Biopython code that builds the backbone (N, CA, C, O; Angstrom):
import numpy as np
from Bio.PDB.StructureBuilder import StructureBuilder

atoms = [
    (1, "MET", "N", (-12.589, 15.819, 7.172)),
    (1, "MET", "CA", (-11.883, 15.187, 6.271)),
    (1, "MET", "C", (-12.366, 15.460, 4.811)),
    (1, "MET", "O", (-13.367, 14.878, 4.393)),
    (2, "GLY", "N", (-11.682, 16.323, 4.044)),
    (2, "GLY", "CA", (-12.163, 16.499, 2.659)),
    (2, "GLY", "C", (-12.263, 15.723, 1.880)),
    (2, "GLY", "O", (-12.255, 14.574, 2.324)),
    (3, "HIS", "N", (-12.407, 15.875, 0.351)),
    (3, "HIS", "CA", (-12.874, 14.871, -0.696)),
    (3, "HIS", "C", (-11.368, 14.576, -1.055)),
    (3, "HIS", "O", (-11.281, 13.390, -1.371)),
    (4, "ASP", "N", (-10.432, 15.069, -1.109)),
    (4, "ASP", "CA", (-8.962, 15.223, -1.311)),
    (4, "ASP", "C", (-8.267, 14.164, -0.454)),
    (4, "ASP", "O", (-7.489, 13.336, -0.928)),
    (5, "ASP", "N", (-8.616, 14.248, 0.911)),
    (5, "ASP", "CA", (-7.945, 13.411, 1.666)),
    (5, "ASP", "C", (-8.628, 12.085, 1.574)),
    (5, "ASP", "O", (-7.976, 11.042, 1.632)),
    (6, "PHE", "N", (-9.753, 12.099, 1.449)),
    (6, "PHE", "CA", (-10.156, 10.693, 1.142)),
    (6, "PHE", "C", (-9.678, 10.150, 0.086)),
    (6, "PHE", "O", (-9.228, 9.009, 0.190)),
    (7, "THR", "N", (-9.658, 10.690, -0.940)),
    (7, "THR", "CA", (-8.923, 10.167, -2.439)),
    (7, "THR", "C", (-7.313, 9.644, -1.890)),
    (7, "THR", "O", (-6.866, 8.499, -1.961)),
    (8, "SER", "N", (-6.618, 10.886, -1.326)),
    (8, "SER", "CA", (-5.254, 10.022, -0.860)),
    (8, "SER", "C", (-4.993, 9.033, 0.088)),
    (8, "SER", "O", (-3.926, 8.426, 0.175)),
    (9, "VAL", "N", (-6.068, 8.858, 0.867)),
    (9, "VAL", "CA", (-6.321, 7.708, 1.995)),
    (9, "VAL", "C", (-6.269, 6.261, 0.893)),
    (9, "VAL", "O", (-5.416, 5.377, 0.814)),
    (10, "SER", "N", (-7.524, 6.459, 0.142)),
    (10, "SER", "CA", (-7.790, 5.273, -0.939)),
    (10, "SER", "C", (-6.545, 5.095, -1.629)),
    (10, "SER", "O", (-6.451, 3.928, -2.010)),
    (11, "LEU", "N", (-5.518, 5.822, -1.948)),
    (11, "LEU", "CA", (-4.490, 5.569, -2.930)),
    (11, "LEU", "C", (-3.494, 4.975, -2.158)),
    (11, "LEU", "O", (-2.686, 4.202, -2.673)),
    (12, "LEU", "N", (-3.470, 5.274, -0.908)),
    (12, "LEU", "CA", (-2.386, 4.888, -0.107)),
    (12, "LEU", "C", (-2.865, 3.222, 0.269)),
    (12, "LEU", "O", (-2.089, 2.268, 0.212)),
    (13, "ARG", "N", (-4.380, 3.137, 0.676)),
    (13, "ARG", "CA", (-4.658, 1.758, 0.737)),
    (13, "ARG", "C", (-4.271, 0.827, -0.339)),
    (13, "ARG", "O", (-3.859, -0.330, -0.259)),
    (14, "GLU", "N", (-4.460, 1.476, -1.223)),
    (14, "GLU", "CA", (-4.382, 0.187, -2.727)),
    (14, "GLU", "C", (-2.992, 0.375, -2.761)),
    (14, "GLU", "O", (-2.625, -0.634, -3.363)),
    (15, "SER", "N", (-2.086, 0.961, -2.524)),
    (15, "SER", "CA", (-0.637, 0.914, -2.995)),
    (15, "SER", "C", (0.072, 0.290, -1.720)),
    (15, "SER", "O", (1.302, 0.262, -1.697)),
    (16, "MET", "N", (-0.583, -0.153, -0.782)),
    (16, "MET", "CA", (0.220, -0.731, 0.524)),
    (16, "MET", "C", (0.817, -1.888, 0.021)),
    (16, "MET", "O", (0.361, -2.501, -0.944)),
    (17, "SER", "N", (1.821, -2.211, 0.637)),
    (17, "SER", "CA", (2.878, -3.097, -0.045)),
    (17, "SER", "C", (2.754, -4.421, 1.114)),
    (17, "SER", "O", (2.378, -4.120, 2.247)),
    (18, "LEU", "N", (3.086, -5.917, 0.797)),
    (18, "LEU", "CA", (3.319, -6.919, 1.596)),
    (18, "LEU", "C", (4.163, -6.439, 3.029)),
    (18, "LEU", "O", (3.900, -6.711, 4.200)),
    (19, "LEU", "N", (5.016, -5.810, 2.589)),
    (19, "LEU", "CA", (5.914, -5.378, 3.797)),
    (19, "LEU", "C", (5.261, -4.370, 4.747)),
    (19, "LEU", "O", (5.358, -4.443, 5.972)),
    (20, "THR", "N", (4.691, -3.569, 4.185)),
    (20, "THR", "CA", (3.771, -2.562, 4.914)),
    (20, "THR", "C", (2.519, -3.179, 5.971)),
    (20, "THR", "O", (2.177, -2.830, 7.102)),
    (21, "ALA", "N", (2.030, -4.224, 5.071)),
    (21, "ALA", "CA", (1.055, -5.093, 5.744)),
    (21, "ALA", "C", (1.724, -6.013, 7.161)),
    (21, "ALA", "O", (1.239, -6.084, 8.290)),
    (22, "VAL", "N", (2.754, -6.534, 6.731)),
    (22, "VAL", "CA", (3.680, -7.243, 7.515)),
    (22, "VAL", "C", (4.301, -6.646, 8.504)),
    (22, "VAL", "O", (4.603, -7.331, 9.480)),
    (23, "VAL", "N", (4.584, -5.433, 8.479)),
    (23, "VAL", "CA", (4.761, -4.208, 9.686)),
    (23, "VAL", "C", (3.987, -3.875, 10.655)),
    (23, "VAL", "O", (4.297, -3.973, 11.843)),
    (24, "VAL", "N", (2.772, -3.396, 10.165)),
    (24, "VAL", "CA", (1.598, -3.176, 10.672)),
    (24, "VAL", "C", (1.089, -4.085, 11.728)),
    (24, "VAL", "O", (0.696, -3.727, 12.838)),
    (25, "PHE", "N", (1.155, -5.841, 11.068)),
    (25, "PHE", "CA", (0.580, -6.725, 12.027)),
    (25, "PHE", "C", (1.957, -7.009, 12.816)),
    (25, "PHE", "O", (1.891, -7.836, 13.725)),
    (26, "LEU", "N", (2.892, -6.548, 12.616)),
    (26, "LEU", "CA", (4.122, -7.269, 14.070)),
    (26, "LEU", "C", (4.237, -6.142, 14.699)),
    (26, "LEU", "O", (4.904, -6.354, 15.711)),
    (27, "VAL", "N", (3.866, -4.820, 14.609)),
    (27, "VAL", "CA", (3.587, -3.905, 15.540)),
    (27, "VAL", "C", (2.223, -4.128, 16.279)),
    (27, "VAL", "O", (2.312, -3.825, 17.469)),
    (28, "GLY", "N", (1.211, -4.494, 15.968)),
    (28, "GLY", "CA", (0.012, -4.897, 16.597)),
    (28, "GLY", "C", (0.460, -6.003, 17.356)),
    (28, "GLY", "O", (0.328, -6.004, 18.580)),
    (29, "PHE", "N", (1.055, -7.084, 16.654)),
    (29, "PHE", "CA", (1.452, -8.045, 17.645)),
    (29, "PHE", "C", (2.388, -8.093, 18.708)),
    (29, "PHE", "O", (2.213, -8.899, 19.621)),
    (30, "VAL", "N", (3.539, -7.187, 18.699)),
    (30, "VAL", "CA", (4.559, -6.775, 19.733)),
    (30, "VAL", "C", (3.613, -5.769, 20.752)),
    (30, "VAL", "O", (3.937, -5.794, 21.940)),
    (31, "SER", "N", (2.793, -5.138, 20.474)),
    (31, "SER", "CA", (1.898, -4.463, 21.419)),
    (31, "SER", "C", (0.819, -5.100, 22.028)),
    (31, "SER", "O", (0.244, -4.597, 22.993)),
    (32, "GLY", "N", (0.484, -6.228, 21.513)),
    (32, "GLY", "CA", (-0.603, -7.102, 22.210)),
    (32, "GLY", "C", (0.781, -8.083, 23.284)),
    (32, "GLY", "O", (0.503, -8.798, 24.247)),
    (33, "VAL", "N", (1.670, -7.921, 22.948)),
    (33, "VAL", "CA", (2.688, -9.373, 23.768)),
    (33, "VAL", "C", (3.052, -8.288, 24.951)),
    (33, "VAL", "O", (3.121, -8.729, 26.099)),
    (34, "VAL", "N", (3.293, -6.849, 24.715)),
    (34, "VAL", "CA", (3.436, -6.132, 26.028)),
    (34, "VAL", "C", (2.333, -5.696, 26.570)),
    (34, "VAL", "O", (2.380, -5.532, 27.789)),
    (35, "VAL", "N", (1.334, -5.454, 26.024)),
    (35, "VAL", "CA", (-0.150, -5.354, 26.688)),
    (35, "VAL", "C", (-0.272, -6.349, 27.992)),
    (35, "VAL", "O", (-0.310, -5.937, 29.151)),
    (36, "ARG", "N", (-0.334, -7.953, 27.536)),
    (36, "ARG", "CA", (-0.104, -9.129, 28.206)),
    (36, "ARG", "C", (0.546, -9.153, 29.006)),
    (36, "ARG", "O", (0.338, -9.856, 29.994)),
    (37, "THR", "N", (1.733, -8.268, 28.843)),
    (37, "THR", "CA", (3.122, -9.011, 30.048)),
    (37, "THR", "C", (2.493, -7.488, 31.061)),
    (37, "THR", "O", (2.468, -7.697, 32.274)),
    (38, "VAL", "N", (2.231, -6.698, 30.803)),
    (38, "VAL", "CA", (2.036, -5.350, 31.849)),
    (38, "VAL", "C", (0.964, -4.530, 31.676)),
    (38, "VAL", "O", (0.983, -3.300, 31.627)),
    (39, "ALA", "N", (-0.216, -5.449, 31.560)),
    (39, "ALA", "CA", (-1.527, -4.845, 31.539)),
    (39, "ALA", "C", (-1.799, -3.946, 32.866)),
    (39, "ALA", "O", (-1.878, -2.720, 32.932)),
    (40, "GLY", "N", (-1.891, -4.690, 33.667)),
    (40, "GLY", "CA", (-1.986, -4.195, 34.848)),
    (40, "GLY", "C", (-1.210, -3.015, 35.506)),
    (40, "GLY", "O", (-1.803, -2.381, 36.379)),
    (41, "LEU", "N", (-0.128, -2.715, 35.219)),
    (41, "LEU", "CA", (0.614, -1.677, 35.413)),
    (41, "LEU", "C", (0.195, -0.237, 34.342)),
    (41, "LEU", "O", (-0.167, 0.887, 34.691)),
    (42, "ALA", "N", (0.406, -0.785, 32.980)),
    (42, "ALA", "CA", (-0.135, 0.020, 32.208)),
    (42, "ALA", "C", (-1.559, 0.776, 32.449)),
    (42, "ALA", "O", (-1.738, 1.971, 32.219)),
    (43, "ALA", "N", (-2.459, -0.051, 32.911)),
    (43, "ALA", "CA", (-3.884, 0.594, 33.033)),
    (43, "ALA", "C", (-3.898, 1.443, 34.390)),
    (43, "ALA", "O", (-4.769, 2.289, 34.592)),
    (44, "ILE", "N", (-2.935, 1.178, 35.258)),
    (44, "ILE", "CA", (-3.031, 1.993, 36.584)),
    (44, "ILE", "C", (-2.436, 3.354, 36.230)),
    (44, "ILE", "O", (-2.930, 4.434, 36.555)),
    (45, "VAL", "N", (-1.222, 3.159, 35.465)),
    (45, "VAL", "CA", (-0.107, 4.428, 34.580)),
    (45, "VAL", "C", (-1.233, 5.237, 33.869)),
    (45, "VAL", "O", (-1.393, 6.436, 34.099)),
    (46, "ALA", "N", (-2.007, 4.534, 32.996)),
    (46, "ALA", "CA", (-3.196, 5.315, 32.119)),
    (46, "ALA", "C", (-3.997, 5.813, 32.834)),
    (46, "ALA", "O", (-4.352, 6.901, 32.380)),
    (47, "LEU", "N", (-4.516, 5.531, 33.833)),
    (47, "LEU", "CA", (-5.550, 6.217, 34.740)),
    (47, "LEU", "C", (-4.864, 7.353, 35.203)),
    (47, "LEU", "O", (-5.358, 8.457, 34.975)),
    (48, "LEU", "N", (-3.488, 7.229, 35.999)),
    (48, "LEU", "CA", (-2.913, 8.055, 36.692)),
    (48, "LEU", "C", (-2.918, 9.511, 35.576)),
    (48, "LEU", "O", (-2.892, 10.691, 35.924)),
    (49, "LEU", "N", (-2.954, 9.036, 34.376)),
    (49, "LEU", "CA", (-2.491, 9.969, 33.375)),
    (49, "LEU", "C", (-3.423, 10.867, 33.224)),
    (49, "LEU", "O", (-3.156, 12.065, 33.136)),
    (50, "VAL", "N", (-4.855, 10.298, 33.167)),
    (50, "VAL", "CA", (-5.931, 10.799, 32.791)),
    (50, "VAL", "C", (-6.224, 11.614, 33.811)),
    (50, "VAL", "O", (-6.496, 12.784, 33.542)),
    (51, "VAL", "N", (-6.229, 11.136, 35.275)),
    (51, "VAL", "CA", (-6.445, 11.832, 36.174)),
    (51, "VAL", "C", (-5.801, 13.152, 36.291)),
    (51, "VAL", "O", (-6.341, 14.231, 36.537)),
    (52, "PHE", "N", (-4.780, 12.938, 36.115)),
    (52, "PHE", "CA", (-3.635, 14.496, 36.613)),
    (52, "PHE", "C", (-3.747, 15.047, 35.003)),
    (52, "PHE", "O", (-3.166, 16.121, 34.843)),
    (53, "GLY", "N", (-4.300, 14.574, 33.967)),
    (53, "GLY", "CA", (-4.680, 15.329, 32.838)),
    (53, "GLY", "C", (-2.858, 15.760, 32.100)),
    (53, "GLY", "O", (-2.324, 16.823, 31.785)),
    (54, "VAL", "N", (-2.484, 14.563, 32.085)),
    (54, "VAL", "CA", (-1.241, 14.589, 31.360)),
    (54, "VAL", "C", (-1.276, 13.920, 30.206)),
    (54, "VAL", "O", (-1.448, 12.702, 30.148)),
    (55, "ALA", "N", (-1.090, 14.780, 29.065)),
    (55, "ALA", "CA", (-1.343, 14.061, 27.851)),
    (55, "ALA", "C", (0.015, 13.799, 26.889)),
    (55, "ALA", "O", (1.057, 14.343, 27.257)),
    (56, "ALA", "N", (0.027, 13.188, 25.978)),
    (56, "ALA", "CA", (1.120, 12.446, 25.112)),
    (56, "ALA", "C", (1.595, 13.704, 24.386)),
    (56, "ALA", "O", (0.832, 14.410, 23.727)),
    (57, "PRO", "N", (3.138, 13.988, 24.573)),
    (57, "PRO", "CA", (3.414, 15.161, 23.834)),
    (57, "PRO", "C", (3.060, 15.444, 22.197)),
    (57, "PRO", "O", (2.794, 14.504, 21.448)),
    (58, "ASP", "N", (3.076, 16.265, 21.927)),
    (58, "ASP", "CA", (2.947, 16.200, 20.376)),
    (58, "ASP", "C", (4.021, 16.102, 19.171)),
    (58, "ASP", "O", (4.335, 17.103, 18.527)),
    (59, "ILE", "N", (4.484, 15.006, 18.951)),
    (59, "ILE", "CA", (5.629, 14.718, 18.415)),
    (59, "ILE", "C", (5.106, 14.368, 16.789)),
    (59, "ILE", "O", (4.156, 13.656, 16.466)),
    (60, "GLY", "N", (5.981, 15.056, 15.967)),
    (60, "GLY", "CA", (5.519, 14.613, 14.467)),
    (60, "GLY", "C", (5.901, 13.816, 14.163)),
    (60, "GLY", "O", (5.268, 13.600, 13.130)),
    (61, "LEU", "N", (6.723, 12.895, 14.302)),
    (61, "LEU", "CA", (7.067, 11.792, 13.676)),
    (61, "LEU", "C", (5.844, 10.710, 14.198)),
    (61, "LEU", "O", (5.385, 9.843, 13.455)),
    (62, "ILE", "N", (5.545, 10.852, 15.159)),
    (62, "ILE", "CA", (4.303, 10.087, 15.426)),
    (62, "ILE", "C", (2.943, 10.076, 14.609)),
    (62, "ILE", "O", (2.264, 9.123, 14.227)),
    (63, "ASN", "N", (2.768, 11.414, 14.466)),
    (63, "ASN", "CA", (1.947, 11.694, 13.502)),
    (63, "ASN", "C", (1.887, 11.469, 12.276)),
    (63, "ASN", "O", (0.906, 11.158, 11.600)),
    (64, "TYR", "N", (3.085, 11.645, 11.940)),
    (64, "TYR", "CA", (3.345, 10.963, 10.207)),
    (64, "TYR", "C", (3.060, 9.415, 10.323)),
    (64, "TYR", "O", (2.245, 8.985, 9.507)),
    (65, "ILE", "N", (3.546, 8.611, 11.116)),
    (65, "ILE", "CA", (3.521, 7.309, 10.890)),
    (65, "ILE", "C", (2.218, 6.934, 11.031)),
    (65, "ILE", "O", (1.765, 6.154, 10.194)),
    (66, "ALA", "N", (1.293, 7.451, 12.198)),
    (66, "ALA", "CA", (-0.162, 7.292, 11.975)),
    (66, "ALA", "C", (-0.595, 7.491, 10.597)),
    (66, "ALA", "O", (-0.974, 6.590, 9.849)),
    (67, "THR", "N", (-0.496, 8.990, 10.250)),
    (67, "THR", "CA", (-1.252, 8.922, 9.082)),
    (67, "THR", "C", (-0.719, 8.325, 7.796)),
    (67, "THR", "O", (-1.603, 8.083, 6.973)),
    (68, "GLN", "N", (0.616, 8.006, 7.400)),
    (68, "GLN", "CA", (0.997, 7.177, 6.544)),
    (68, "GLN", "C", (0.562, 5.539, 6.508)),
    (68, "GLN", "O", (-0.059, 4.956, 5.619)),
    (69, "TYR", "N", (1.028, 5.068, 7.611)),
    (69, "TYR", "CA", (1.019, 3.640, 7.713)),
    (69, "TYR", "C", (-0.587, 3.083, 8.628)),
    (69, "TYR", "O", (-1.253, 2.112, 8.268)),
    (70, "TYR", "N", (-0.853, 3.791, 9.579)),
    (70, "TYR", "CA", (-1.692, 3.093, 10.719)),
    (70, "TYR", "C", (-3.035, 3.730, 10.149)),
    (70, "TYR", "O", (-3.948, 2.913, 10.265)),
    (71, "GLN", "N", (-3.453, 4.932, 9.569)),
    (71, "GLN", "CA", (-4.985, 4.938, 9.236)),
    (71, "GLN", "C", (-4.978, 3.963, 7.989)),
    (71, "GLN", "O", (-4.051, 3.723, 7.215)),
    (72, "GLY", "N", (-6.413, 3.413, 8.011)),
    (72, "GLY", "CA", (-6.866, 2.791, 7.134)),
    (72, "GLY", "C", (-6.197, 1.065, 7.507)),
    (72, "GLY", "O", (-6.453, 0.103, 6.782)),
    (73, "ASN", "N", (-5.765, 1.022, 8.132)),
    (73, "ASN", "CA", (-5.291, -0.300, 8.658)),
    (73, "ASN", "C", (-5.257, -0.903, 10.062)),
    (73, "ASN", "O", (-4.630, -1.858, 10.520)),
    (74, "GLU", "N", (-6.223, 0.046, 10.656)),
    (74, "GLU", "CA", (-6.746, -0.488, 12.100)),
    (74, "GLU", "C", (-7.309, -1.886, 12.335)),
    (74, "GLU", "O", (-7.526, -2.279, 13.481)),
    (75, "LEU", "N", (-7.550, -2.646, 11.254)),
    (75, "LEU", "CA", (-8.216, -3.980, 11.690)),
    (75, "LEU", "C", (-7.015, -5.038, 11.657)),
    (75, "LEU", "O", (-7.082, -6.101, 12.274)),
    (76, "LEU", "N", (-5.884, -4.648, 10.867)),
    (76, "LEU", "CA", (-4.742, -5.300, 10.655)),
    (76, "LEU", "C", (-3.852, -5.113, 12.001)),
    (76, "LEU", "O", (-3.111, -6.000, 12.423)),
    (77, "PHE", "N", (-4.028, -3.774, 12.655)),
    (77, "PHE", "CA", (-3.401, -3.800, 13.636)),
    (77, "PHE", "C", (-3.770, -4.116, 14.978)),
    (77, "PHE", "O", (-3.078, -4.328, 15.974)),
    (78, "LEU", "N", (-5.137, -4.102, 14.777)),
    (78, "LEU", "CA", (-5.797, -5.209, 15.721)),
    (78, "LEU", "C", (-5.666, -6.316, 15.783)),
    (78, "LEU", "O", (-5.358, -6.805, 16.870)),
    (79, "ALA", "N", (-5.847, -7.131, 14.658)),
    (79, "ALA", "CA", (-5.685, -8.342, 14.550)),
    (79, "ALA", "C", (-4.483, -8.992, 15.082)),
    (79, "ALA", "O", (-4.472, -10.100, 15.618)),
    (80, "GLY", "N", (-3.520, -8.259, 14.907)),
    (80, "GLY", "CA", (-1.944, -8.459, 15.225)),
    (80, "GLY", "C", (-1.799, -8.211, 16.924)),
    (80, "GLY", "O", (-1.177, -9.011, 17.622)),
    (81, "LEU", "N", (-2.353, -7.192, 17.389)),
    (81, "LEU", "CA", (-2.794, -6.812, 18.958)),
    (81, "LEU", "C", (-3.259, -8.070, 19.620)),
    (81, "LEU", "O", (-2.664, -8.702, 20.493)),
    (82, "LEU", "N", (-4.523, -8.360, 19.020)),
    (82, "LEU", "CA", (-5.289, -9.691, 19.507)),
    (82, "LEU", "C", (-4.589, -10.917, 19.507)),
    (82, "LEU", "O", (-4.907, -11.679, 20.421)),
    (83, "PHE", "N", (-3.517, -11.398, 18.542)),
    (83, "PHE", "CA", (-2.983, -12.320, 18.323)),
    (83, "PHE", "C", (-1.670, -12.240, 19.434)),
    (83, "PHE", "O", (-1.308, -13.294, 19.956)),
    (84, "GLY", "N", (-1.167, -11.312, 19.680)),
    (84, "GLY", "CA", (-0.238, -10.686, 20.439)),
    (84, "GLY", "C", (-0.546, -11.268, 21.932)),
    (84, "GLY", "O", (0.233, -11.827, 22.704)),
    (85, "ILE", "N", (-2.101, -10.921, 22.113)),
    (85, "ILE", "CA", (-2.407, -10.871, 23.586)),
    (85, "ILE", "C", (-2.881, -12.191, 24.035)),
    (85, "ILE", "O", (-3.029, -12.393, 25.240)),
    (86, "ASP", "N", (-3.151, -13.172, 23.100)),
    (86, "ASP", "CA", (-3.433, -14.234, 23.318)),
    (86, "ASP", "C", (-2.559, -15.505, 22.344)),
    (86, "ASP", "O", (-3.089, -16.539, 21.937)),
    (87, "ALA", "N", (-1.310, -15.155, 22.151)),
    (87, "ALA", "CA", (-0.189, -15.812, 21.791)),
    (87, "ALA", "C", (-0.002, -17.068, 22.577)),
    (87, "ALA", "O", (0.318, -17.984, 21.820)),
    (88, "LYS", "N", (-0.109, -17.521, 24.109)),
    (88, "LYS", "CA", (0.357, -18.456, 24.580)),
    (88, "LYS", "C", (-1.185, -19.726, 24.003)),
    (88, "LYS", "O", (-1.080, -20.802, 23.415)),
    (89, "GLN", "N", (-1.910, -19.316, 24.275)),
    (89, "GLN", "CA", (-3.015, -19.987, 23.661)),
    (89, "GLN", "C", (-2.977, -20.360, 22.536)),
    (89, "GLN", "O", (-3.312, -21.533, 22.376)),
    (90, "THR", "N", (-2.588, -19.606, 21.353)),
    (90, "THR", "CA", (-2.659, -19.647, 20.056)),
    (90, "THR", "C", (-2.118, -21.071, 20.102)),
    (90, "THR", "O", (-2.607, -22.197, 20.022)),
    (91, "ARG", "N", (-0.782, -20.498, 20.281)),
    (91, "ARG", "CA", (0.454, -21.623, 19.987)),
    (91, "ARG", "C", (0.005, -23.030, 20.717)),
    (91, "ARG", "O", (0.156, -24.024, 20.006)),
    (92, "ARG", "N", (-0.354, -23.181, 21.609)),
    (92, "ARG", "CA", (-1.030, -24.464, 22.193)),
    (92, "ARG", "C", (-2.188, -24.891, 21.501)),
    (92, "ARG", "O", (-2.323, -26.115, 21.503)),
    (93, "VAL", "N", (-3.193, -24.154, 20.823)),
    (93, "VAL", "CA", (-4.174, -24.779, 20.237)),
    (93, "VAL", "C", (-3.954, -25.255, 19.295)),
    (93, "VAL", "O", (-4.548, -26.290, 18.992)),
    (94, "VAL", "N", (-2.825, -24.574, 18.288)),
    (94, "VAL", "CA", (-2.091, -24.877, 16.954)),
    (94, "VAL", "C", (-0.995, -26.124, 17.377)),
    (94, "VAL", "O", (-0.679, -26.908, 16.483)),
    (95, "VAL", "N", (-0.551, -26.259, 18.428)),
    (95, "VAL", "CA", (-0.039, -27.427, 18.743)),
    (95, "VAL", "C", (-0.773, -28.789, 19.102)),
    (95, "VAL", "O", (-0.453, -29.968, 18.949)),
    (96, "ASN", "N", (-1.615, -28.310, 19.510)),
    (96, "ASN", "CA", (-2.262, -29.465, 19.908)),
    (96, "ASN", "C", (-3.359, -30.107, 18.003)),
    (96, "ASN", "O", (-3.937, -31.126, 17.626)),
    (97, "ARG", "N", (-3.123, -29.037, 17.560)),
    (97, "ARG", "CA", (-4.471, -29.457, 16.312)),
    (97, "ARG", "C", (-3.018, -30.419, 15.397)),
    (97, "ARG", "O", (-3.158, -31.367, 14.624)),
    (98, "GLY", "N", (-1.915, -29.860, 15.769)),
    (98, "GLY", "CA", (-1.048, -30.736, 14.579)),
    (98, "GLY", "C", (-0.912, -32.031, 15.473)),
    (98, "GLY", "O", (-1.067, -32.996, 14.725)),
    (99, "THR", "N", (-0.736, -32.348, 16.476)),
    (99, "THR", "CA", (-0.366, -33.687, 17.291)),
    (99, "THR", "C", (-1.660, -34.639, 17.192)),
    (99, "THR", "O", (-1.736, -35.846, 16.964)),
    (100, "SER", "N", (-2.541, -33.780, 17.415)),
    (100, "SER", "CA", (-4.044, -34.687, 17.182)),
    (100, "SER", "C", (-4.146, -35.411, 15.879)),
    (100, "SER", "O", (-4.369, -36.614, 15.741)),
    (101, "SER", "N", (-3.940, -34.457, 14.871)),
    (101, "SER", "CA", (-4.136, -35.220, 13.350)),
    (101, "SER", "C", (-3.284, -36.027, 12.988)),
    (101, "SER", "O", (-3.457, -36.567, 11.895)),
    (102, "LYS", "N", (-1.723, -36.471, 14.032)),
    (102, "LYS", "CA", (-1.017, -37.712, 13.354)),
    (102, "LYS", "C", (-1.689, -38.817, 14.050)),
    (102, "LYS", "O", (-1.397, -39.983, 13.784)),
]
sb = StructureBuilder()
sb.init_structure("model")
sb.init_model(0)
sb.init_chain("A")
sb.init_seg("    ")
for serial, (resi, resn, name, xyz) in enumerate(atoms, 1):
    if name == "N":
        sb.init_residue(resn, " ", resi, " ")
    sb.init_atom(name, np.array(xyz, "f"), 0.0, 1.0, " ", f" {name:<3s}", serial, name[0])
structure = sb.get_structure()
């Protein structure tokens, strides 16, 4: 990654809108819910793909989205992913705090 690439990523990070941040978080959240729901099956499929050497096809749209929105927002995506994985427990804790403070 050259100096110009770093500068463009920094400019992108500075100009990220609230909408972009919300979308990245929601994508992570939905990913977390999906992972929680089908984690075992996904792990088996991923293992089989690795064993048979099958890779995801090179799709330009995926690369564009990854470089424009995901790069530099990994922690935001990860936060959404973790909230999505543990959404039920988080909801229980929030409800319990709300009822215990009354």
